[in-house]
C-alpha positions in Angstrom: 134.6 98.6 224.0 137.4 99.6 226.2 140.5 97.5 226.3 140.5 96.9 230.1 139.9 93.5 231.6 137.3 93.6 234.4 138.7 90.6 236.1 142.5 91.2 236.1 142.6 94.9 235.4 144.9 94.5 232.4 145.0 97.5 230.1 147.1 98.6 227.2 150.8 99.3 227.7 152.7 101.8 225.7 156.2 101.9 224.3 158.2 102.6 221.2 158.7 100.8 217.9 162.3 100.8 216.8 163.0 100.6 213.1 166.1 99.3 211.4 167.5 102.8 211.3 166.7 103.1 215.0 164.0 105.7 214.5 161.5 105.5 217.3 157.7 105.8 217.0 155.0 105.4 219.6 153.1 102.2 219.7 150.7 100.4 222.1 150.3 96.8 223.1 146.6 95.9 223.6 145.6 93.0 225.8 143.4 90.2 224.3 140.1 91.5 225.7 136.8 89.9 224.6 133.2 90.4 225.6 131.8 87.2 227.1 128.6 86.2 228.8 128.6 83.9 231.9 125.7 82.5 233.9 126.2 83.3 237.5 124.1 81.0 239.7 124.5 83.2 242.8 122.8 86.1 240.9 120.4 83.8 239.0 121.2 85.6 235.7 123.8 86.0 233.0 126.5 88.6 233.3 128.5 90.1 230.4 132.1 90.9 231.2 135.1 92.3 229.2 137.7 89.7 230.0 141.2 89.1 228.8 142.6 85.6 228.0 144.2 85.6 231.4 140.9 86.6 233.0 139.2 83.6 231.4 141.8 81.4 233.1 141.1 83.1 236.4 137.4 82.4 236.0 138.1 78.8 235.2 140.3 78.5 238.2 138.2 80.3 240.9 134.7 80.0 239.4 132.4 82.7 238.1 130.6 83.1 241.5 133.9 84.0 243.3 134.9 86.4 240.5 131.5 88.1 240.5 131.6 88.4 244.3 135.0 90.2 244.0 133.7 92.5 241.3 130.7 93.5 243.4 132.9 94.0 246.5 135.1 96.3 244.4 132.0 98.3 243.5 132.0 97.5 239.8 128.7 97.5 238.0 127.9 94.2 236.3 
């Protein structure tokens, strides 16, 4: 599963870990992406989305039908 949120577009960010001796090594911050199923009444079926925790809040705020309509308008396959 890719670590990209389908609702918000969040993806991993990259940076450096800095040790006590100030040695720098590469690291990555992954978003909290989870695979969730939602029932979309407008489509009459369930859809499975990879959503972050922030994406779940967006779905709670706007509703699943509005979010699905945005994804379809963007041309994303669901």
